[in-house]
N, C-alpha and C positions, 0 to 999 in steps of 0.2 A: 092539316089533320093532326090531332094531339097524339102524344105517345101513349097515353092511357087508352085512347080509342083503338090504336093499333094493337096494343096488347090484348084488349078485349076481343078483337076480331080473331087474333091468333088463337086465343083460348077456345073460341067457338069452333074454329076450323080444325084445330089440333087438340081434340078433347083428351087424348092420351098424355098430353104434356101439361104440366102445371103452369099457371099463369106466371109464377115467379121464374121458372126455367125459361119460358118463352121470352120474358122481358130481358133476361140475362143475354140470350142469344141475339135479340134484336138490337141490343145496345152496342154490339160489336160493329166496327166500321165495315161498310162495303169496301171491297178492294178491286180495283181495275189495274191489271198489269198489261201494259202495252209494250210490245217488242217488235222492232223493225228488223230488216235482214240485209246484211252486206252494206251497212250504212256508215259512210264517212261522217265523222263529227263535224267536218268543216262545211257541211251542207246546212248547218244550223247557225243562224246569225248570232244568237245569244252565246253560243259556245265559242265562236270566233272572237267575240268581244271579250269574254272572260279570259281566254287564253292568250290572245294576241293583240287586244286593244283595237280591233277592227271588226266590222260587221260581215264583210265579205270574205269568201275563201281567198287564199293566196292565188288560186287559179282564176277567180273571177266572181261573177254575180251568183248569188243564191238568195232564196227567200224561204222563210219559215215562220210566218206570223203566229201560228197556233202553238207551236212548240215554244217560241219566244214568250208567248203569253203564259204557258205553263211554268216557265222558269220564273216569271214575275210573281206568279201565284204561290210558288213553293220553293223548295231548297234544291239547288243543283250541286251534285257531287261531280265536279268537273274533272277530277283526276281518277276516274274509274277505268279499270282495265279488264279485258276479258281473260278467261283462263285458257281458252283454246281458240285457234283461228280457223276453225271449220264449223259449219252449222251444227251438226249433231253433237260433237263433244262439248261445244259451248253451251248449247241448250240443256245438255245433261248436267253440266256444272251448275246452271241456274236452278234447275228443277230439283236437284238433290242437295244444293248448298254445300257441295264438296268438290275438292280439287280432282282433276283427272287421275292423279296418282293415288287417290284414296278410293275412287270408284272403279278404276280399271277400265274406264271408257275414254279412249284416247283419240278415236277418229269416228268412223261411221259404223261401229259395231252394233249388230243386234245383240242385246243382252237380256238376261232374265233376272227376275227378282227372287230366285230361289237360292242363289249363292249366299253363304252365311254372312258375308260382310254387307249385304244390301240393306238399305233402310228405305222407309216410305218416301215417296216424292212429295213435293210441296203441296199439290192439290189434294193428295190423299190425306195428308196430315191436317189440312184445312177442313176437310170433310169431318175428320175426327173431332175438330173443334166446333162443329155445328154449322159449318158453312155449306151452302149449295155451291157446287163448282161447275163452271161452264167454260168451254174453250171454243174459240172461233179462229179458223184459218190454219196457218202452218204451225205444227208442233215440233217434229224433228226428234222426239225422244223415242228411241227404238227399243222399247221395253216389251218383254214377253213373259209369260208364265208357263212353266213346264207342266204339261198334262200327259203323263205316261211317257211315250217315246217321241213326243213332239212338243213344240212350244207354241202357244197361241198368243196373239196380240193381247196386250194387257191395257185396257182403258184406264187412264189415271184421272180423268175428269168424269164427273157424273153424266155430263151431256156435252157432245162436241159437234160443231159444224165444220166438217172437213171440206177442203177444196175439191177432193175427188168426187164427193157426193154432189157438191154444187155444180161441178163441171158437167156431170151427166145430164143435168137439167139446163145446160147452156148458160149458167149463171157465172160467166167469165167472158174474157175476150181472147184468151189464149189458154191452151192446156196441153197435157199429154195423157194418153190413155192406152190401156191394154186392149187391143182390138183383135177379135177372132173372126169377124165378118163385117163386110160393108155391102150395102145394097143387096143383101141376101146371098152374097158370095162368101163361102166359108174358106178360111185359109188353112193349109196343112199345118202351118206353124204360126201361132198368134204373133202379131206385132207388139213388141214391148215399147212403151213410151212413144207411141206414134203422135207426133206433134200436129196440132191443129189450131186454127184461128176461127173465131166465131164472129160472123157478120152481125150487123144491127138487127137483121131479120131472124137471127138464131141459127143460120146455116153454118155447118162446119166446112172449113177449107183446109184440107190436109196438105202437109208439106213434107213429102218423102220420096226420094228417088227410088227406094226399094219398093214402095207401094206402086209406083209407076211401072216397074218391071212386071209386077204381078197382075196389075189391072191397067191395060193400055188406055182405057178411057180417062185415066188420070194423067196421061202424058202431058208434060209441060206445066203442070199445076204448081210444082215446087218453085220453078223459076218465076212463074207469074206471081205467086205469093210473095216471093222475095222482092220483086219490083213494086208490087202493090203497097207493101208496108215499109218500103225503103229500108230493108234490113241490112245491118252491118253485123256479120258474124265474125267471131274470132277465127283467124286463119293463120296457118303456118307459112312463113316466108318462102320456104322451099317447095312445099306441097301446093301452095296456092289456095284459092277460095273454093268452097263447096256451097252449093245452094241449099243444102238440107242438113248441115251439121255445123257444130261450133256454137259457142255461147252467143246469144243475140245481145250485142253491146249497144245497139242503137236501132231505132225504128219508131213507127207510130202505132198506137193501139188500134185494133180493129173496131173498137167501140168507144163511145163517148165516155167522159168522166162520170163515175158513179156506176157504170155498167161493166167494169173490169172486176177481176177476182177480188182485189183489195177494196174496190167500191162496194161490192156485195158484202164483204166482211163487216164494213162499217154500218151499212143499212140493215143487215140482219141483226147486228147487235142492238141497234135502235129499236127494231121491231120486237126483239126479245124483251127489252125493258118495257115497251108499251103494252105488251100482252101479259099483264099481270094475272097470275093464278088461272091461266087458261092456255089451251093449245093454240098453236098457229102454224101456218103452212109456209114452208120454204121450198120452192119448186114443187116436187111431187111428194115430199115427205112432211109428216107432222112432227112438231117439236113442242116441248113444254116451254111456256113463257116463264118469266121470273116469278119465284115464289116469295111473296112479301112477308111470309112468316119466318124466313131465315135470312141471315146476312149473306151477301153475295161475294163470291170470289170468281172473277172472270179474267181470263187471259185471252188477249187478241194477238195472234201472231201474224202481223202483216207480212206480205211477200216483198213489197217494195223496199229498196230499189234493186233487189236481186234480179239477175237475168231471168227471163228476157226483159231488157230495159225498153219498155214500150209505153211512154207517156201518152196520154190523150192528145189529140191533135191541137187543141187550143193551148195547152201548156207547152207543147213542143214548139209551136210557132212563136210563142212569146220568148222562149229561151234561145231560139235560133237568132234572135236579134243581138245576142251578146257574143263577143269574141273572148275566148279563154286563153290563159297562159298555160300552155301544155308543159308538164314536167319534162325537163331535159334530161336525157340519159347519156352519160359519158361512159364510153367503153372502159375507161381507166378504173371505174368502180369495180369491175370484175377482177382486177388484179389482186385485190385484198378481200373480195367477197367470199364468205365460206361456201364450200361445195354444196351444202344442203340448200342454201339460199339461192345459189346459181341454178339449182334444179327447178325451183319455183319460177324464177325469172324466165328460164327456157320454156317452162310449161305454159306460162301466160304471156309470153313475149309479145309486145305490141309496138315496139319502136319502129318496126318496118311499115306500119300503117302510113298512109298518106296524111298530109296536113289536114285535108278536109275530113278524112275518117276520124282522126284524133279529135277534131273540133266537134264532130257529130256525136262521138262517144261521150265527151264531157258535157256538151249541151243537153243531151237526152238524159244523162244520169241525173244532173241537177234538176231538170224539169220533172223527172219521175219523183225525186225527193220532194219537190214543191207540191206536186199532186198528192203525195202521201200525207204531207203535213195537213192538208185540208181534211183528209179522212180521220186523222188523229184528232183534230179539233172537233169533228162531228161526234165521234165516239165519246170523247171526254166530256163534252157539253151535255150529251144525253145522260151520261152516267151521273154527273153532278146533279142534274135536274131530277132524275129519278130518286137519288138518295135524299135530297132535300125535301122532295114531295113526301117521302116516307118518314121524314124527321129522323133520318139515320145519319150517323157519322160516316165519313168516307175517306178513302185514300187512293191516289193514283200513283203508280210506279211506272214511269216512262223510261225505257231503255233504248238508247240510240244504237241499234244494231246488235246482232249477236257477235259481230266483229266488224272490221272495216273493209275497205276495198281500194285497190290501186287503180289510178287512171293514168297509166304510163309512168307512175312513180317507179324508179329503179328499172324503167324500160318494160314494165309488165302491167298486166291487169290481174284481177282476182285477189286472193288473200293467202292464208296458210303460213305466214312468216311472223316472227316476233317484232318486226319493225313497227314503229309508232303508228303508221297509217293503217295497219291491220289490227292493232290491239287496243287503241284508245277509244273508249265508248262511254261517254258521260251518261249519268242517270239523273233524272229529276223526280223528286218525291213531292207531291202536292197533297195536302191533307187538311181536313176541317179542323184538325188539332194543330193550330199554329204555334203552340209552344214546343211541340215535338219537332215540327218541320216548318220553321218560320218562312214567311213570304219573302221573295226577292233576296234570298240568302245564297251565298256561294261558299261551298266547303272545298278547300284546296287539299286537305289531307287525302292520302290514297284510300280508295275503296276498290272493291273487286266484285265480280259477278257472283261469287259465293256468298256475298252479303245480302243478296236479294231475298233468298228464302228465310233466313232468320229475321229480317226486317218485317216481312209480311206475316210470318208466324207470330212474332211478338205483338204486332198490331191486332192479330186475331185472338190474343189471349194466352198464347203459349208462354210458359215460364221457362225461359231458355236455360236457366241454371239447373233445371231438373236433369237427372241422369239420362232420361230418354232422348234428350236433345244434344247430348255431348258429341254426337257424330258430326255435327255441323262444323264446317271449317270457317265460316264467315262470322261477321258481327252484325248486330242490329244497328243500322245506320243512324237511328235516333241517338244512340250512345256516342256516335262519332260527332254528331251535331252538338250535343251537350258537353262533350269533352270527357265524359266518364269512361270512354274507351280510348286508350292512348293511341297516338298517331303511329301508323306503320312506317317503318323505314324503307319498305320495299313491297312490291307486288310480284307474284310468280305465276307461271303457267307452263303447260306442256301440251304439245300437239304432235300427232304422228302422220296426219293426212298429207299426201302429195310429196312432202320433202323428207319424210321419215322421222323417227323419234328425235324430238328436239325440245329442250326446255329453256326458259328465260327467267331472269330476275332483273327487275328494273327499280332503280332508285330515282330520286328527283334529278340526279345529275348524270347517271350512267345506266346503260343497259348491257347486260352480258347474256349470251346464249351459247348453248353447246349441244352436241349430239349426246343423247343419254344412253343409247344402247346400239349394238351393231345392226340390229334388224328388228322385225316385228314378231319374232317367235316368243310369244308370251310365256313367262315363267323360266326362260332360259337365259343364262348370262346376265342376270338382273344387276349384278355388280360390275359389269364390264367397264363402266366409266371410271371406277376406282383404280383399275389397273391399266387403263389405256394411257397412252402418252398424251401430252397436251395437244400435239398436232392432230392426233387421231380424234380428239374431241371436237375438231372442226370449230374452234371457238370464234366468237365475235364480241367485240367490245366497242361501244360507241359513246362518245361524250356529247350529251345532248346540248349543253350550253354553246359549244363551239361548232357543233355539227348536227343541227336539229333534223336534217333530212337523213341522217345515218348513212353517210356515203363513205366514210373513212374508218375502216376496221382497224382498231388499235390493239387488237388482242396480242399481236406479236411485237408491238412497239416497246422497247426496253423501258421507256419512261413510265409506262402504265402497267408493268408486270405485277407490281404489288397489288394494285386495285383489281386487276384481272384475276389473279390467283385467289384473292380474298372472296370475290364474288363467285368464282368457280367452286371453291370449297363449301361456301354457304349453300349454293344451289344444289350441289351434289348431295350434301347431307340432308337437305329437305326432301327433294323429289325422289332420291334413291334410298335414303336411309331413315326417313321419319314415317314409318308405317306405310311403305309403298305396297300397292296391290296390283297384281296382274292376273288376268283370267283368260284362258283360251275359251272364248265364248262359243266356239263351234260354228262360225259362219252365220249364214242366214237362219240356220236352225236354232241357234241360241240355246243349246242344250248343255253347255259347259258350266260346271259349278265348282271346279277345283280352284282353290285360291292359292296363289303364290305370293309370299310376302318378303319384304326386305326391310329390316328395322334395326340397322346398326347404329343409328344416331337419333333415337327417340327424343322428341322435344326440341329439335333443331329449328322448327318453324316458330320462333319466338317473336317474329316481326322486328327484330333488332339487327342492325348491321352497321358497324363502324368502319368507314372507309377513310384511309389515310394514305396519301401518296408517299 
């Protein structure tokens, strides 16, 4: 189909818009942003080869043919790091293009867009640029808008396919729901996040000891479900195992491949693209198909490999044939480990698991990643086919996880730390514009999650030099490719979830982290770290070349004091002194708008750091 014919159709369909304006919009590239969840980079063969010269993980067998193919098609930013090691703050940094210390979103806060420092999210700005914006799957941006004395959820995409809506129609294999009644029996107090599995026939199987107490007819169902799906839940060594609580670290999906929540995300996106200029049904709800008169910006937030780790049976069986090298935990590491990081290790401790449990945990995690890779390929292929059928330029931004995940690394599971395994998340950009993002190219310069928004906005026509975009902390990654943007000497981040307030600064050779404030009381003692002793900062310094697993904390080693203090001062000046923002958002109500600032070292984040021993 010719471009002239497309423009002619648009002019007829959108008579209020001139043909010239329509042609300008349609010339903008369609953009697909794919984001996975809790995703270790070593599950991707291409990344292992780029970083370590081997295709497999150090732990063992992995497979990722579709992501590997994207890497061949486009440009891989192999040294990309996230800004926060928790889902919500990480996703906020991507959607706003701003560091946590500039947004005031440090963990899982509900926040509002009425505070004076707030700026539009990426999809809202893309809509201003003429895009139709669509979201599928997990979002995790907890934004609200104040309306009188309450704050209402604020949709940032024009149309969204949310997991909760899909789960109500059984379009998943596992889920959680707010239940006020079952089988006609109403409860005095609704069950929050009641876990259930969905059989191939669409029947829900609940897994709750509390439900069994209220409704005797469910007696024994939690134990049966645990056995049926071979579940390994995270458990405390002292308290022992529970049948209905704890993260599901291993198990088998209740439904076949394609019929899980991630499977439906992929198939719904394909249906969305196939239903051009008309409505289509997903479950019991009607949605709009893609509008061919506008460029498309779509975000797919896959849940894999986030817990529950439940790969389909065929993937699970295949990966059970492989034996993995389990990360070994040496108790001596605790002798120099900072208190905040010890807190996370204790929170997710897994070294007490049996050998079989550790194997199952690793096997199923990588099997889940391999299954997700298939879905990423389906979505990417459908997107490219749609764009080329419409004679439109296109760009795919693939982000390997909102952060990483431990598989007994440091004796723990989960995330929340500045360690490499939790923070290193490469990005692939594939574009029909091969000059901007060449095929089979690897960029080793540092990039960060705050670069995602400016990269997509620039592709959509935003002039980033304009005053209205100066709030963005990141860079257009096309400039990193071309060399017009100088290489960073470091990357930074800050997260408060689980371990408490802690920031990090990472160079190619070292990573330094420290406690940034004594507690989470926003707006109080903002400059505590300036006056705290070095010991009170709970510092950590690791030398990546000699200690890639970050096991030996050198923060108090006399030979490394100059480096540690240089990195400490740089980090402190940036995250605490270069226009830091804190807001008491007001809990789930998200009614807070008072801004607290600390700006004693403006301009410190110049991306330059000279380290000399």
